[in-house]
Backbone bond lengths (Angstrom), bond angles and torsions (degrees), N, CA, C in turn:
res aa  C-N    CA-C-N  psi(-1)  N-CA   C-N-CA  omega(-1)  CA-C   N-CA-C  phi
1 M - - - 1.452 - - 1.522 110.92 -
2 I 1.332 116.54 -42.49 1.460 119.52 179.54 1.518 110.54 -62.47
3 K 1.343 117.67 -40.39 1.462 120.79 -177.71 1.523 111.94 -63.78
4 I 1.325 117.85 -38.86 1.461 120.88 178.60 1.519 109.84 -64.25
5 K 1.317 116.83 -47.75 1.459 120.93 179.15 1.520 110.47 -64.47
6 L 1.325 116.56 -39.72 1.455 121.25 -179.35 1.518 110.84 -62.60
7 N 1.311 117.54 -43.52 1.455 121.00 179.24 1.525 110.86 -59.13
8 D 1.327 117.41 -41.38 1.465 121.42 177.20 1.524 111.13 -60.17
9 V 1.329 116.80 -44.25 1.467 121.77 -179.55 1.523 110.48 -65.72
10 L 1.319 117.34 -44.97 1.464 121.06 -177.97 1.520 111.13 -58.65
11 L 1.309 116.40 -43.14 1.459 120.28 -178.83 1.522 112.33 -74.43
12 K 1.309 116.69 -46.75 1.470 121.41 -174.80 1.522 112.47 -67.48
13 D 1.325 117.17 -38.50 1.459 120.66 -171.88 1.527 113.81 -105.59
14 N 1.320 117.28 13.96 1.470 121.88 176.31 1.518 113.01 53.00
15 I 1.310 116.55 46.11 1.459 121.58 178.88 1.525 108.38 -71.20
16 I 1.329 116.32 129.32 1.460 121.71 -179.38 1.521 111.05 -83.31
17 Y 1.328 116.03 -41.25 1.461 120.13 -175.66 1.519 108.57 -146.10
18 C 1.312 115.50 138.73 1.458 121.00 -177.82 1.516 109.46 -137.79
19 L 1.329 115.48 141.22 1.460 121.79 173.53 1.516 108.19 -122.75
20 V 1.318 116.12 136.61 1.460 122.19 172.66 1.516 105.74 -121.31
21 I 1.325 115.96 115.18 1.459 121.28 -175.28 1.517 109.51 -109.25
22 D 1.323 115.74 124.56 1.456 122.92 174.35 1.528 106.54 -99.07
23 L 1.321 116.82 103.44 1.462 121.69 -175.99 1.525 112.26 -67.61
24 E 1.304 116.68 -29.49 1.462 120.39 -178.73 1.532 111.42 -66.51
25 N 1.335 116.18 -37.01 1.468 121.06 -177.28 1.529 113.39 -107.88
26 N 1.334 117.43 3.94 1.472 121.50 -176.19 1.525 111.41 52.96
27 N 1.314 116.18 41.25 1.456 121.60 -177.37 1.526 110.07 -110.04
28 I 1.331 116.13 133.55 1.459 121.69 177.27 1.522 108.12 -120.02
29 E 1.332 116.51 121.52 1.461 121.94 172.75 1.514 107.26 -106.91
30 T 1.321 116.62 136.77 1.459 120.18 178.60 1.522 109.70 -121.88
31 F 1.321 114.20 151.44 1.452 122.43 178.73 1.519 107.44 -135.82
32 G 1.308 117.33 139.63 1.451 120.88 179.41 1.517 111.99 92.32
33 N 1.339 114.79 -167.03 1.458 121.31 -175.01 1.523 110.04 -127.13
34 K 1.327 117.33 107.04 1.465 121.04 -178.06 1.521 112.29 -64.53
35 D 1.336 117.72 -22.78 1.466 120.61 179.55 1.524 112.33 -68.84
36 E 1.322 117.59 -15.13 1.463 121.10 177.47 1.530 112.46 -80.85
37 L 1.329 117.79 -10.90 1.467 120.88 177.41 1.525 109.20 -72.73
38 K 1.322 116.97 137.21 1.465 120.69 179.96 1.518 111.89 -67.35
39 Y 1.324 117.14 -30.60 1.463 122.98 177.95 1.524 107.72 -136.34
40 D 1.325 116.60 145.57 1.463 118.73 178.43 1.526 112.55 -112.97
41 G 1.321 117.22 12.31 1.458 121.17 -178.22 1.517 113.72 -60.15
42 L 1.324 117.49 -42.52 1.468 120.29 179.84 1.525 110.95 -67.64
43 L 1.300 116.14 -36.79 1.462 120.75 177.43 1.523 110.41 -63.25
44 K 1.321 116.44 -46.23 1.466 120.66 -179.94 1.526 111.71 -68.84
45 T 1.316 117.06 -38.06 1.462 121.02 -178.40 1.525 112.07 -64.18
46 H 1.321 117.34 -41.59 1.464 120.76 -172.57 1.528 115.06 -102.66
47 F 1.335 117.54 -23.67 1.466 119.94 -171.62 1.528 113.38 -133.09
48 Y 1.318 118.23 27.73 1.468 122.28 -174.40 1.528 112.59 -60.63
49 D 1.323 116.94 -47.71 1.465 122.56 179.37 1.528 108.18 -154.64
50 M 1.319 117.33 179.70 1.467 119.93 -176.55 1.525 112.18 -64.87
51 D 1.326 118.77 -34.52 1.469 119.90 176.49 1.522 110.45 -61.56
52 T 1.326 116.61 -44.27 1.467 121.39 177.71 1.525 110.28 -61.60
53 I 1.307 116.68 -41.07 1.464 121.23 -179.16 1.529 111.01 -67.27
54 Y 1.324 117.87 -40.15 1.474 119.85 176.87 1.530 110.97 -65.64
55 N 1.323 117.10 -37.25 1.471 119.89 174.63 1.521 110.41 -64.06
56 L 1.328 116.64 -40.72 1.461 121.06 175.94 1.525 109.99 -60.20
57 N 1.314 117.33 -45.00 1.462 121.01 179.66 1.527 111.22 -59.54
58 D 1.328 117.20 -43.54 1.470 120.50 177.23 1.523 110.69 -59.89
59 F 1.328 116.79 -42.36 1.461 121.93 177.89 1.531 110.71 -62.74
60 L 1.312 117.18 -43.26 1.465 121.64 -176.97 1.521 112.92 -65.63
61 E 1.322 117.25 -26.84 1.466 120.73 -179.60 1.528 112.04 -59.39
62 R 1.298 117.54 -25.64 1.472 121.72 -176.69 1.528 112.31 -105.88
63 Q 1.312 117.25 13.04 1.456 120.54 -172.01 1.525 112.40 -118.51
64 Q 1.321 113.63 155.35 1.457 120.00 169.90 1.530 106.73 -81.65
65 L 1.310 115.93 132.09 1.464 120.22 -176.52 1.519 110.91 -109.21
66 P 1.298 117.15 154.03 1.455 129.40 4.85 1.520 111.26 -78.84
67 K 1.324 115.45 160.78 1.460 121.48 173.58 1.519 107.23 -98.98
68 L 1.305 115.06 141.88 1.460 121.82 -179.64 1.514 108.31 -125.25
69 F 1.314 115.71 129.48 1.462 122.00 176.13 1.521 107.30 -127.96
70 K 1.330 116.56 145.25 1.460 120.75 -177.73 1.515 109.34 -136.72
71 Q 1.335 116.55 133.02 1.457 123.30 174.47 1.518 106.45 -131.41
72 G 1.328 115.98 106.27 1.459 118.86 -175.02 1.514 109.18 60.22
73 E 1.324 116.26 -123.39 1.465 121.08 179.48 1.526 113.11 -90.07
74 V 1.319 117.54 -6.40 1.467 120.28 -176.87 1.525 110.04 -89.65
75 V 1.321 115.03 127.69 1.459 122.04 177.67 1.525 108.08 -113.48
76 C 1.326 115.60 139.68 1.459 121.95 175.02 1.524 107.90 -123.67
77 I 1.320 115.59 119.40 1.459 122.31 175.79 1.524 106.78 -103.93
78 I 1.318 116.22 130.27 1.458 120.11 178.14 1.526 108.59 -119.92
79 C 1.338 115.31 123.13 1.462 122.73 -179.37 1.526 109.18 -123.80
80 K 1.331 115.52 159.33 1.469 121.40 173.03 1.524 108.03 -130.08
81 P 1.333 117.06 88.22 1.462 119.19 -179.72 1.524 113.34 -67.49
82 Q 1.331 116.54 -22.44 1.464 122.62 175.21 1.523 107.29 -141.09
83 S 1.312 116.99 162.33 1.469 119.97 -176.23 1.523 113.11 -62.89
84 D 1.334 117.32 -26.25 1.463 120.02 -178.69 1.528 113.21 -108.94
85 I 1.340 117.03 14.04 1.467 121.94 -179.62 1.527 109.43 -125.32
86 I 1.323 116.10 131.00 1.467 122.44 172.49 1.520 107.08 -118.32
87 V 1.325 116.30 135.61 1.460 121.42 176.38 1.522 107.94 -120.07
88 G 1.324 115.79 128.16 1.459 121.99 175.01 1.517 109.25 -114.84
89 L 1.317 116.66 126.45 1.459 122.69 -179.51 1.524 108.12 -119.28
90 L 1.324 117.63 124.95 1.461 121.29 -178.49 1.522 109.89 -123.12
91 Y 1.319 115.48 135.46 1.459 120.83 -179.08 1.522 109.10 -158.07
92 H 1.325 116.38 173.73 1.465 121.62 178.52 1.523 109.59 -97.28
93 E 1.312 114.99 140.07 1.466 121.15 -177.04 1.516 108.67 -149.84
94 E 1.328 116.13 132.12 1.462 120.37 179.01 1.522 112.64 -99.48
95 R 1.339 117.24 -13.42 1.466 119.22 179.85 1.523 110.25 -68.64
96 N 1.334 116.00 160.76 1.463 119.31 179.22 1.529 110.46 -72.68
97 F 1.312 115.34 171.83 1.461 122.14 -172.94 1.527 112.15 -57.46
98 M 1.312 117.82 -45.70 1.470 120.74 -177.01 1.527 111.78 -66.35
99 E 1.327 117.10 -39.39 1.462 119.50 177.39 1.526 110.59 -64.84
100 C 1.327 115.99 -39.35 1.473 120.62 177.07 1.517 110.33 -62.07
101 Y 1.321 116.52 -43.08 1.461 120.37 -174.95 1.527 111.62 -61.61
102 K 1.325 116.82 -36.85 1.467 119.86 178.72 1.527 111.15 -61.50
103 S 1.328 117.25 -42.68 1.465 119.48 179.77 1.527 111.41 -72.54
104 V 1.328 116.98 -30.40 1.463 121.58 178.60 1.525 110.48 -64.99
105 K 1.310 117.24 -38.97 1.469 120.54 178.30 1.532 110.04 -58.68
106 E 1.330 116.63 -38.09 1.464 120.38 178.32 1.530 110.96 -65.73
107 I 1.331 116.95 -41.78 1.467 120.77 178.70 1.522 109.94 -61.98
108 N 1.321 117.34 -41.44 1.461 120.84 -177.87 1.533 112.02 -63.72
109 L 1.323 117.60 -29.95 1.465 120.99 -179.70 1.527 112.36 -66.57
110 I 1.325 116.77 -20.43 1.464 120.98 -179.46 1.521 111.10 -62.70
111 W 1.325 117.20 -34.44 1.465 119.88 -176.94 1.507 109.05 -70.81
């Protein structure tokens, strides 16, 4: 079910790179090409390795989701469609942070 919804999001919202992390199995699936991102700082900050991802998960437990991070033109949306699944969506966006956040809320409703 997640893959069907994810495919819709990837196509509709021009997602360049996506990670789906299954915390229960320590499995990371990726879609797209991370080399197409203008900056990889957000990718490294949040998804560098499993320790980083577990720290991210601990942080997300206390947060309102989705989380939105922006570095220049690169946006990273982080969602948790299930308690043991983290989804990271990265794409380019020229709109300001608040305009991005409105569209991110719509993406989060898909889960």
